[in-house]
VOPAGU-2260 file (C-alpha; in pm, 1 decimal, decimal comma):
REM VOPAGU-2260
SITE   aa  ch    i         X         Y         Z
SITE  MET   A    0      -9,1       8,0       0,3
SITE  ARG   A    1     158,1     323,7    -112,3
SITE  PHE   A    2      82,3     666,0      45,3
SITE  ILE   A    3      76,3    1006,6    -113,8
SITE  SER   A    4     266,0    1244,4      64,4
SITE  ILE   A    5     131,9    1636,8      59,0
SITE  SER   A    6     348,5    1914,4     168,9
SITE  HIS   A    7     260,3    2131,3     449,3
SITE  ARG   A    8     232,4    2428,0     244,3
SITE  THR   A    9      -9,8    2248,7      -9,2
SITE  GLN   A   10    -231,0    2141,3     304,7
SITE  ILE   A   11    -242,0    2493,9     419,4
SITE  LEU   A   12    -331,2    2623,0      71,3
SITE  THR   A   13    -612,4    2372,6      45,7
SITE  SER   A   14    -764,4    2451,1     380,0
SITE  LEU   A   15    -750,0    2819,6     301,0
SITE  ILE   A   16    -936,9    2748,0     -30,0
SITE  PHE   A   17   -1201,0    2535,1     162,0
SITE  LEU   A   18   -1252,7    2794,3     421,1
SITE  GLY   A   19   -1295,6    3058,0     151,5
SITE  VAL   A   20   -1556,2    2864,9     -30,7
SITE  LEU   A   21   -1724,7    2778,3     288,2
SITE  LEU   A   22   -1731,4    3158,7     394,9
SITE  TRP   A   23   -1859,9    3266,9      50,5
SITE  SER   A   24   -2132,1    3016,6      68,7
SITE  ILE   A   25   -2219,8    3140,1     413,0
SITE  VAL   A   26   -2211,5    3486,2     286,5
SITE  THR   A   27   -2410,1    3444,3     -10,2
SITE  THR   A   28   -2673,3    3228,0     161,3
SITE  TYR   A   29   -2707,0    3500,0     431,8
SITE  SER   A   30   -2725,2    3787,8     181,3
SITE  TYR   A   31   -2994,9    3598,4     -25,0
SITE  VAL   A   32   -3196,4    3523,7     301,2
SITE  PHE   A   33   -3169,4    3878,5     439,2
SITE  ARG   A   34   -3258,4    4039,7     107,0
SITE  ALA   A   35   -3556,4    3826,9      64,5
SITE  GLU   A   36   -3670,5    3940,8     415,1
SITE  ILE   A   37   -3610,4    4306,2     316,4
SITE  LEU   A   38   -3817,0    4262,2       2,4
SITE  ALA   A   39   -4081,0    4093,3     188,6
SITE  GLU   A   40   -4110,2    4373,8     449,0
SITE  LYS   A   41   -4111,2    4617,1     164,4
SITE  ASP   A   42   -4381,3    4433,7     -19,3
SITE  HIS   A   43   -4576,5    4459,1     315,7
SITE  GLU   A   44   -4508,1    4823,7     378,2
SITE  LEU   A   45   -4631,1    4900,1       2,1
SITE  THR   A   46   -4953,2    4676,7      51,3
SITE  VAL   A   47   -5020,5    4880,7     379,3
SITE  ALA   A   48   -4949,9    5207,5     191,7
SITE  GLN   A   49   -5184,4    5115,7    -100,7
SITE  LYS   A   50   -5475,3    5016,7     151,7
SITE  LYS   A   51   -5426,6    5350,3     324,4
SITE  TYR   A   52   -5412,4    5533,0     -17,3
SITE  ALA   A   53   -5747,6    5356,8    -128,4
SITE  ASP   A   54   -5904,0    5428,6     197,9
SITE  SER   A   55   -5801,7    5794,7     177,6
SITE  ASN   A   56   -5938,2    5820,1    -180,0
SITE  THR   A   57   -6274,8    5661,2     -53,3
SITE  GLN   A   58   -6297,1    5901,4     238,1
SITE  PHE   A   59   -6200,3    6182,4      12,4
SITE  ASP   A   60   -6453,4    6103,1    -233,8
SITE  LYS   A   61   -6727,2    6054,3      20,4
SITE  LEU   A   62   -6654,1    6392,7     170,9
SITE  LYS   A   63   -6637,4    6578,8    -146,8
SITE  ASN   A   64   -6967,5    6425,2    -278,4
SITE  ASP   A   65   -7133,9    6505,1      62,1
SITE  ILE   A   66   -7000,4    6870,2      25,4
SITE  GLU   A   67   -7130,1    6893,9    -335,1
SITE  LYS   A   68   -7475,6    6768,4    -228,8
SITE  SER   A   69   -7496,0    7012,8      67,2
SITE  THR   A   70   -7387,0    7298,5    -160,7
SITE  LYS   A   71   -7660,4    7214,6    -396,9
SITE  ALA   A   72   -7914,6    7200,9    -125,5
SITE  LEU   A   73   -7806,0    7544,6       8,2
SITE  GLU   A   74   -7814,7    7692,3    -331,0
SITE  GLN   A   75   -8185,0    7548,0    -379,1
SITE  ARG   A   76   -8309,6    7679,9     -36,3
SITE  GLN   A   77   -8158,9    8002,6     -86,7
SITE  VAL   A   78   -8362,5    8032,0    -434,1
SITE  TYR   A   79   -8670,5    7950,8    -242,8
SITE  LEU   A   80   -8611,9    8179,2      41,4
SITE  GLN   A   81   -8548,0    8457,6    -208,3
SITE  GLN   A   82   -8864,1    8370,0    -398,3
SITE  LEU   A   83   -9060,0    8397,5     -84,1
SITE  LEU   A   84   -8900,2    8734,4       6,4
SITE  ASP   A   85   -8974,4    8850,3    -350,4
SITE  ALA   A   86   -9322,9    8745,4    -343,8
SITE  ASP   A   87   -9403,1    8874,3      17,5
SITE  LYS   A   88   -9270,8    9221,9      68,3
SITE  SER   A   89   -9400,3    9242,4     427,6
SITE  LEU   A   90   -9148,1    8993,7     556,9
SITE  SER   A   91   -8887,9    9159,9     794,5
SITE  ASN   A   92   -8577,3    9318,8     660,6
SITE  SER   A   93   -8399,6    9131,3     912,7
SITE  MET   A   94   -8481,1    8815,1     712,8
SITE  THR   A   95   -8317,8    8931,6     376,2
SITE  SER   A   96   -7955,0    8889,8     464,1
SITE  GLU   A   97   -7831,8    8633,6     216,2
SITE  PRO   A   98   -7618,6    8342,7     356,7
SITE  GLU   A   99   -7260,7    8339,8     205,9
SITE  GLU   A  100   -7205,0    8126,7     -78,9
SITE  PRO   A  101   -6994,2    7813,2      -9,9
SITE  GLU   A  102   -6690,5    7757,6    -216,9
SITE  LYS   A  103   -6775,6    7571,5    -525,8
SITE  GLU   A  104   -6422,5    7462,2    -610,3
SITE  THR   A  105   -6323,1    7126,5    -471,1
SITE  PRO   A  106   -5987,2    6979,3    -461,4
SITE  GLN   A  107   -5883,0    6779,5    -758,6
SITE  ASN   A  108   -5917,0    6395,1    -695,6
SITE  THR   A  109   -5557,6    6257,4    -714,9
SITE  LYS   A  110   -5698,8    5899,1    -734,8
SITE  GLY   A  111   -5509,2    5698,8    -992,0
SITE  ALA   A  112   -5224,0    5968,1   -1043,4
SITE  ALA   A  113   -4937,8    5728,1   -1059,8
SITE  ALA   A  114   -4971,7    5399,6   -1276,8
SITE  GLN   A  115   -4740,3    5191,7   -1043,3
SITE  PRO   A  116   -4716,0    5369,4    -721,5
SITE  ASN   A  117   -4440,1    5304,8    -464,8
SITE  ILE   A  118   -4390,3    5404,0    -107,5
SITE  SER   A  119   -4253,3    5738,2    -186,5
SITE  SER   A  120   -4526,0    5858,5    -423,4
SITE  LEU   A  121   -4795,4    5711,4    -189,5
SITE  SER   A  122   -4660,3    5889,9     103,6
SITE  HIS   A  123   -4677,6    6218,1    -119,3
SITE  GLU   A  124   -5034,0    6135,4    -231,4
SITE  SER   A  125   -5137,1    6073,0     131,6
SITE  SER   A  126   -5004,8    6412,4     226,9
SITE  LEU   A  127   -5197,0    6569,6     -56,3
SITE  HIS   A  128   -5491,5    6405,7      59,5
SITE  SER   A  129   -5462,9    6513,2     414,2
SITE  ARG   A  130   -5433,4    6863,5     300,9
SITE  HIS   A  131   -5731,5    6836,0      88,4
SITE  GLN   A  132   -5927,2    6687,2     343,4
SITE  ARG   A  133   -5848,6    6942,9     603,2
SITE  HIS   A  134   -5961,5    7189,1     355,4
SITE  LEU   A  135   -6294,3    6994,5     279,4
SITE  VAL   A  136   -6345,8    6986,2     667,9
SITE  ASN   A  137   -6320,6    7356,9     710,3
SITE  LEU   A  138   -6570,0    7389,9     406,1
SITE  ARG   A  139   -6791,1    7147,8     572,7
SITE  PHE   A  140   -6793,2    7382,4     871,4
SITE  ASN   A  141   -6876,8    7695,5     676,8
SITE  ILE   A  142   -7156,7    7493,1     507,4
SITE  ASP   A  143   -7306,1    7373,8     833,5
SITE  ARG   A  144   -7286,6    7761,6     951,8
SITE  ILE   A  145   -7448,0    7869,2     650,8
SITE  GLU   A  146   -7728,4    7608,5     686,6
SITE  GLN   A  147   -7775,0    7721,9    1036,8
SITE  GLN   A  148   -7824,2    8084,3     926,2
SITE  GLN   A  149   -8082,4    7952,6     655,1
SITE  GLN   A  150   -8264,6    7768,3     919,1
SITE  ALA   A  151   -8286,7    8063,3    1150,9
SITE  ILE   A  152   -8441,7    8272,5     848,8
SITE  ALA   A  153   -8672,1    7985,6     785,8
SITE  GLU   A  154   -8801,8    7998,8    1127,9
SITE  LYS   A  155   -8855,6    8368,5    1151,1
SITE  MET   A  156   -9025,1    8334,7     803,7
SITE  ILE   A  157   -9273,6    8048,3     962,2
SITE  GLU   A  158   -9343,8    8273,9    1243,8
SITE  HIS   A  159   -9432,6    8554,8    1052,2
SITE  ILE   A  160   -9656,7    8353,5     832,7
SITE  SER   A  161   -9815,0    8180,5    1105,6
SITE  THR   A  162   -9925,3    8508,7    1241,3
SITE  LYS   A  163  -10080,6    8608,6     902,3
SITE  ILE   A  164  -10260,1    8256,1     889,7
SITE  ASP   A  165  -10408,7    8309,3    1235,7
SITE  TYR   A  166  -10538,2    8654,2    1121,2
SITE  VAL   A  167  -10712,9    8506,0     813,5
SITE  GLU   A  168  -10853,4    8208,8    1000,7
SITE  ASN   A  169  -10979,1    8413,7    1281,6
SITE  THR   A  170  -11130,1    8675,8    1031,0
SITE  LEU   A  171  -11297,5    8372,3     855,5
SITE  LYS   A  172  -11419,2    8232,4    1174,3
SITE  LYS   A  173  -11594,0    8567,6    1259,4
SITE  SER   A  174  -11759,8    8575,7     912,3
SITE  GLY   A  175  -11906,5    8237,7     973,5
SITE  ILE   A  176  -11699,2    8060,7     700,7
SITE  LYS   A  177  -11499,2    7745,7     754,5
SITE  SER   A  178  -11151,6    7790,9     628,1
SITE  GLY   A  179  -11103,6    7408,7     530,6
SITE  LYS   A  180  -11412,9    7435,7     282,8
SITE  LEU   A  181  -11308,7    7761,4     159,5
SITE  ILE   A  182  -10961,3    7635,6      51,7
SITE  GLU   A  183  -11127,2    7338,1     -90,1
SITE  LEU   A  184  -11363,6    7526,6    -303,6
SITE  ALA   A  185  -11071,5    7760,8    -410,7
SITE  LYS   A  186  -10885,7    7457,4    -532,2
SITE  ASN   A  187  -11159,8    7260,5    -699,6
SITE  ARG   A  188  -11350,3    7565,4    -881,7
SITE  PRO   A  189  -11212,7    7774,2   -1156,3
SITE  SER   A  190  -11177,7    8130,9   -1077,9
SITE  LEU   A  191  -11354,1    8390,0   -1257,9
SITE  SER   A  192  -11210,5    8489,6   -1611,1
SITE  PHE   A  193  -11069,7    8833,2   -1446,2
SITE  ALA   A  194  -10946,9    8679,7   -1131,8
SITE  MET   A  195  -10604,4    8560,5   -1038,3
SITE  GLY   A  196  -10461,0    8359,4    -756,7
SITE  GLY   A  197  -10382,9    8012,5    -642,3
SITE  PRO   A  198  -10131,1    7841,0    -452,7
SITE  PHE   A  199   -9744,5    7928,5    -463,8
SITE  ILE   A  200   -9555,3    7689,8    -684,7
SITE  LEU   A  201   -9173,3    7707,7    -669,3
SITE  TYR   A  202   -9008,2    7681,4    -996,7
SITE  SER   A  203   -8621,3    7654,4   -1067,8
SITE  GLU   A  204   -8487,5    7677,8   -1414,8
SITE  ASN   A  205   -8206,3    7418,6   -1364,0
SITE  ASN   A  206   -8331,0    7151,1   -1100,6
SITE  ALA   A  207   -8660,9    7071,5    -942,2
SITE  ILE   A  208   -8635,3    7186,8    -561,2
SITE  ASP   A  209   -8776,1    6937,7    -326,2
SITE  LEU   A  210   -8824,7    7070,7      16,3
SITE  THR   A  211   -9073,8    6810,4     130,1
SITE  ASP   A  212   -8828,2    6622,0     383,6
SITE  ASN   A  213   -8614,8    6897,3     489,0
SITE  GLU   A  214   -8711,2    7084,6     802,2
SITE  PRO   A  215   -8757,8    7343,2     866,8
SITE  PHE   A  216   -8807,3    7418,8     502,1
SITE  ALA   A  217   -9081,3    7177,7     453,2
SITE  ASN   A  218   -9280,3    7328,4     727,1
SITE  LEU   A  219   -9213,3    7690,5     567,3
SITE  TYR   A  220   -9320,2    7548,8     217,7
SITE  THR   A  221   -9654,7    7397,5     387,4
SITE  HIS   A  222   -9728,0    7733,9     576,8
SITE  TYR   A  223   -9661,8    7964,8     280,8
SITE  ASN   A  224   -9870,5    7766,4      49,2
SITE  ARG   A  225  -10157,6    7736,8     302,7
SITE  LEU   A  226  -10140,4    8126,6     345,0
SITE  ILE   A  227  -10136,0    8173,3     -38,0
SITE  ASP   A  228  -10455,7    7938,1     -45,1
SITE  LEU   A  229  -10640,8    8141,4     216,1
SITE  GLU   A  230  -10555,4    8472,0      63,4
SITE  SER   A  231  -10665,7    8350,8    -280,7
SITE  ALA   A  232  -10984,3    8216,2    -144,7
SITE  VAL   A  233  -11048,2    8536,8      65,0
SITE  GLN   A  234  -11047,3    8743,8    -251,1
SITE  HIS   A  235  -11388,7    8604,3    -349,4
SITE  ILE   A  236  -11571,6    8690,3     -27,9
SITE  PRO   A  237  -11861,7    8958,0    -112,9
SITE  VAL   A  238  -11739,6    9198,7     154,1
SITE  GLY   A  239  -11875,8    9520,3      19,7
SITE  LYS   A  240  -12200,6    9671,9     146,7
SITE  PRO   A  241  -12471,9    9675,0    -141,6
SITE  LEU   A  242  -12610,3   10014,4      14,3
SITE  LYS   A  243  -12439,8   10343,2     144,6
SITE  LYS   A  244  -12740,0   10448,9     371,3
SITE  TYR   A  245  -12977,9   10203,5     526,3
SITE  TYR   A  246  -13110,2   10070,6     859,9
SITE  ILE   A  247  -13167,7    9689,2     934,7
SITE  SER   A  248  -13540,4    9640,3     945,9
SITE  SER   A  249  -13534,5    9257,0     975,9
SITE  GLY   A  250  -13213,6    9056,2    1052,1
SITE  TYR   A  251  -13100,5    8719,4     950,8
SITE  GLY   A  252  -13244,7    8385,7    1107,4
SITE  ILE   A  253  -13575,8    8315,2    1271,0
SITE  ARG   A  254  -13821,9    8582,6    1263,8
SITE  LYS   A  255  -14206,5    8631,4    1251,6
SITE  ASP   A  256  -14323,1    8651,8     886,5
SITE  PRO   A  257  -14453,0    9008,7     823,3
SITE  PHE   A  258  -14760,3    8877,5     631,8
SITE  LYS   A  259  -14858,5    8529,1     798,5
SITE  LYS   A  260  -14741,2    8654,0    1156,4
SITE  LYS   A  261  -14571,4    8311,9    1210,7
SITE  TRP   A  262  -14214,2    8203,6    1283,4
SITE  ALA   A  263  -14007,2    8160,8     961,2
SITE  THR   A  264  -13651,8    8128,3     846,8
SITE  HIS   A  265  -13502,9    8447,8     688,0
SITE  HIS   A  266  -13204,9    8375,8     474,2
SITE  GLY   A  267  -13086,7    8748,9     455,7
SITE  LEU   A  268  -13103,9    9084,6     572,3
SITE  ASP   A  269  -13376,2    9352,0     501,7
SITE  MET   A  270  -13185,7    9682,8     461,7
SITE  ALA   A  271  -13450,1    9958,7     435,5
SITE  GLY   A  272  -13402,7   10296,6     268,6
SITE  TRP   A  273  -13546,1   10548,8      37,2
SITE  TRP   A  274  -13735,9   10446,4    -287,2
SITE  LYS   A  275  -13493,9   10416,5    -589,4
SITE  THR   A  276  -13175,9   10427,1    -361,3
SITE  PRO   A  277  -12875,7   10299,9    -571,9
SITE  ILE   A  278  -12776,4    9924,4    -499,3
SITE  TYR   A  279  -12432,9    9821,9    -558,3
SITE  ALA   A  280  -12249,8    9508,7    -606,9
SITE  SER   A  281  -12086,3    9364,1    -293,6
SITE  ALA   A  282  -11789,2    9208,8    -490,5
SITE  ASN   A  283  -11657,4    9138,2    -840,6
SITE  GLY   A  284  -11856,2    8862,8   -1016,2
SITE  ILE   A  285  -12083,5    8768,5   -1296,4
SITE  ILE   A  286  -12442,4    8817,1   -1330,5
SITE  THR   A  287  -12631,4    8485,3   -1321,0
SITE  LYS   A  288  -12987,2    8626,9   -1294,4
SITE  ALA   A  289  -13141,5    8949,4   -1341,5
SITE  ARG   A  290  -13511,4    8913,1   -1382,8
SITE  TRP   A  291  -13834,1    8877,5   -1173,0
SITE  ASN   A  292  -13823,4    8595,6    -936,7
SITE  GLY   A  293  -14146,1    8532,8    -760,2
SITE  ALA   A  294  -14142,1    8647,4    -383,5
SITE  TYR   A  295  -13809,5    8822,6    -443,1
SITE  GLY   A  296  -13986,6    9054,2    -704,3
SITE  ASN   A  297  -13720,7    9218,7    -946,7
SITE  PHE   A  298  -13420,0    9022,9    -840,7
SITE  ILE   A  299  -13031,6    9003,4    -929,8
SITE  GLU   A  300  -12798,6    8725,5    -837,9
SITE  ILE   A  301  -12418,1    8740,3    -878,1
SITE  ASP   A  302  -12155,9    8461,2    -880,1
SITE  HIS   A  303  -11836,4    8577,7    -705,9
SITE  GLY   A  304  -11656,3    8250,0    -754,2
SITE  ASN   A  305  -11532,5    7976,9    -515,3
SITE  GLY   A  306  -11861,5    7918,8    -376,6
SITE  PHE   A  307  -11979,1    8274,7    -297,6
SITE  ARG   A  308  -12312,0    8425,1    -425,7
SITE  SER   A  309  -12492,7    8737,1    -334,7
SITE  ARG   A  310  -12875,2    8809,9    -410,0
SITE  TYR   A  311  -13062,8    9122,5    -417,0
SITE  GLY   A  312  -13446,1    9132,9    -415,4
SITE  HIS   A  313  -13753,1    9362,0    -420,8
SITE  LEU   A  314  -13568,8    9597,0    -675,1
SITE  SER   A  315  -13754,7    9882,5    -835,7
SITE  LYS   A  316  -13513,6    9868,9   -1134,5
SITE  ILE   A  317  -13260,9    9619,6   -1274,6
SITE  GLU   A  318  -12949,0    9782,8   -1442,5
SITE  VAL   A  319  -12761,7    9484,5   -1557,9
SITE  LYS   A  320  -12821,2    9181,2   -1747,6
SITE  LYS   A  321  -12724,1    8795,0   -1718,3
SITE  GLY   A  322  -12378,9    8743,4   -1817,7
SITE  ASP   A  323  -12247,6    9074,8   -1745,7
SITE  HIS   A  324  -11932,0    9123,2   -1552,7
SITE  VAL   A  325  -11953,1    9363,7   -1260,0
SITE  VAL   A  326  -11697,4    9499,2    -999,4
SITE  MET   A  327  -11724,7    9589,1    -624,2
SITE  ALA   A  328  -11923,0    9896,3    -580,5
SITE  GLN   A  329  -12067,7    9899,2    -923,5
SITE  GLU   A  330  -12438,9   10011,8    -933,5
SITE  ILE   A  331  -12663,8    9722,4   -1037,3
SITE  GLY   A  332  -13021,2    9857,1    -956,0
SITE  ARG   A  333  -13241,4   10067,3    -741,1
SITE  MET   A  334  -13426,2    9987,9    -427,9
SITE  GLY   A  335  -13821,1    9910,8    -449,5
SITE  THR   A  336  -14082,4    9705,5    -298,7
SITE  THR   A  337  -14148,3    9445,7    -564,3
SITE  GLY   A  338  -14249,1    9101,3    -490,7
SITE  ARG   A  339  -14351,3    8985,5    -139,7
SITE  SER   A  340  -14247,7    9323,0      29,2
SITE  THR   A  341  -14427,9    9556,5     293,5
SITE  SER   A  342  -14221,6    9875,3     202,3
SITE  PRO   A  343  -13908,1    9986,4       9,4
SITE  HIS   A  344  -13617,8    9804,8     116,7
SITE  LEU   A  345  -13335,6    9555,5     -12,1
SITE  HIS   A  346  -13341,3    9203,6      78,5
SITE  TYR   A  347  -12957,2    9105,6      64,7
SITE  GLU   A  348  -12836,9    8738,2      96,6
SITE  ILE   A  349  -12494,5    8576,0      82,7
SITE  TRP   A  350  -12466,5    8205,7      -0,3
SITE  PHE   A  351  -12151,4    8012,6      35,9
SITE  ASN   A  352  -12114,9    7639,8    -107,5
SITE  GLY   A  353  -12482,9    7632,8    -149,4
SITE  LYS   A  354  -12586,6    7752,0     204,2
SITE  PRO   A  355  -12696,5    8089,3     315,0
SITE  ILE   A  356  -12475,7    8264,1     554,5
SITE  ASN   A  357  -12519,5    8569,1     787,5
SITE  PRO   A  358  -12435,3    8904,7     585,4
SITE  MET   A  359  -12414,2    9088,9     920,4
SITE  LYS   A  360  -12113,6    8847,6    1009,4
SITE  ILE   A  361  -11945,1    8952,9     687,9
SITE  PHE   A  362  -12019,5    9325,8     746,8
SITE  LYS   A  363  -11860,4    9304,5    1085,4
SITE  ALA   A  364  -11560,0    9128,3     960,6
SITE  SER   A  365  -11538,3    9343,6     641,8
SITE  ASN   A  366  -11250,3    9572,5     760,9
SITE  ASN   A  367  -11029,1    9262,6     832,8
SITE  VAL   A  368  -11138,8    9089,4     506,8
SITE  LEU   A  369  -11046,8    9416,0     307,3
SITE  LYS   A  370  -10694,6    9411,7     476,5
SITE  ILE   A  371  -10639,5    9071,1     376,5
SITE  GLN   A  372  -10751,3    9122,4      26,8
SITE  ARG   A  373  -10525,1    9437,5      -3,9
SITE  GLN   A  374  -10218,6    9253,5     169,6
SITE  GLU   A  375  -10232,1    9518,2     449,8
SITE  TYR   A  376  -10195,9    9315,9     749,2
SITE  GLY   A  377   -9997,5    9551,9     962,4
SITE  SER   A  378  -10220,7    9854,7     898,9
């Protein structure tokens, strides 16, 4: 058996080479593993940053859309408030201050600005979003403040309009007229050809304005339309007096009949005066009857619209004909004693919705009714 002899120098060199290869393998393996860990950590950071970026975009878009919607609502409500102020000059000057216009410019959405975002770019975008969101939060604060101002104005308007509604309804109550029936007739029956009125209907050239679910503006909308309905209906009440000089010889209601001396119902007022005293129309209207009418004698009936009619009996002379348009205080005939009458007087009736009402109640409320018709609540 033979042995190979290796010199001491060769052994040392071989050992060094082996150690070098081993060291290189260790270093290479460690570097590979460490680098993989670094890349994995960077990937995780990138994923987290991308999620934050996406969440930031979502919050940004939500806040921006909310502000755009709120801004549009503010503009619509301001249009409505201004229309009310223009339509009703009696509203207080303290209500006419216009809320500040919110800024319409919104920060540009930076979503998708980088095709392949990295941590640095995402950090920059996040910083931009933070600044934009702070801007939007400030804008949201200003919008809320303006909205509170609008609500305060709306509440003042409601209070002012409610006072008017109470005035009209109390006047109608004194007149013996039910406001609910009056409004119903005003809506369901056509007005006279020369009359104008009707509920206030809001119009926006660009967008339909829906205030039905937005308090207090829904409440304001309801109140104002009720006031307009009442004021429109009140225009047709025959509030004028058919005679300038007279005395009441027989009132409305139960009385003893002047001929039979028995208790009977009297649907009007007997307004006594001199023979041929001028008789005047108590409101605008159309002549529906102008002829002899049995116990009424020479008789005139005027349709004032929306359920109101006035009747004039025992005339000595009729100065109008059926179909004529007349206006309040226009002379329509002369006092007489035709028909079932004991002496010169005017038998005057007011009918509403097919039933007679007491003209004396209308006379007593006439000043208030005229104020409503002339929009002179404060006088």
